[in-house]
Structures are given as structure tokens and as C-alpha cells.
Steps between C-alpha positions, in 0.01 A plus 500: 500500500402798285801695626741221401336476158548873442863479612560218251338700219719799585810280497417353158415841355824647638705221341328543163545877521872460555532255210310731263699804610832323442385365163390847390825660607702228326304553177572872514870444581534251214338749266735775615808279471436360154271743321747548213485132403121481505251589231188711564273202570738360762540841664123540513461149643755547779371846589137387513584179688697698757213746537245221542710334770541828687127578473424152637735569791318827576161325486622230736635767735155661509348156565743446789400834651132407465556164670703667776209736571266202529749331732506809724122480536528168684 
């Protein structure tokens, strides 16, 4: 029971990590593709949003590794 619960948590965290990573990369690509048409506030917004998404992906990756270690203990 506990093992299945941990596997489900890992699966959800992996899916969220992939979504956040793709969103962060898309924000950075959009910023790189259209930076000439944006003002400073928009550039700052897209850069910070991309960074936040990528940081969230890294945090979720660390969470996945932590859950995987707990799963190995069983």
C-alpha cells in the first residue's frame, strides 16, 4: 500500500516537473525570439517567469529523488 502510494506521488511529481520545465523553456525561447518587440517590463516578466518555472522543475526533481530513496527503503 505504502509502496503504491509513493509510486503515485513520484508519477505526479514527474509529470509536474516536465510541465514546469517545458513552460520555463518556452518562456525563455519566446523571450529570445521576440525581445526586440518587448519593453523592459515584459522582458523582465518573461525572464523571471521562465526562471521560476525552471527552479520549480529543479525542486520537483529533488523531491522525486527523495521519494525514490524512500521507495528503495521498502
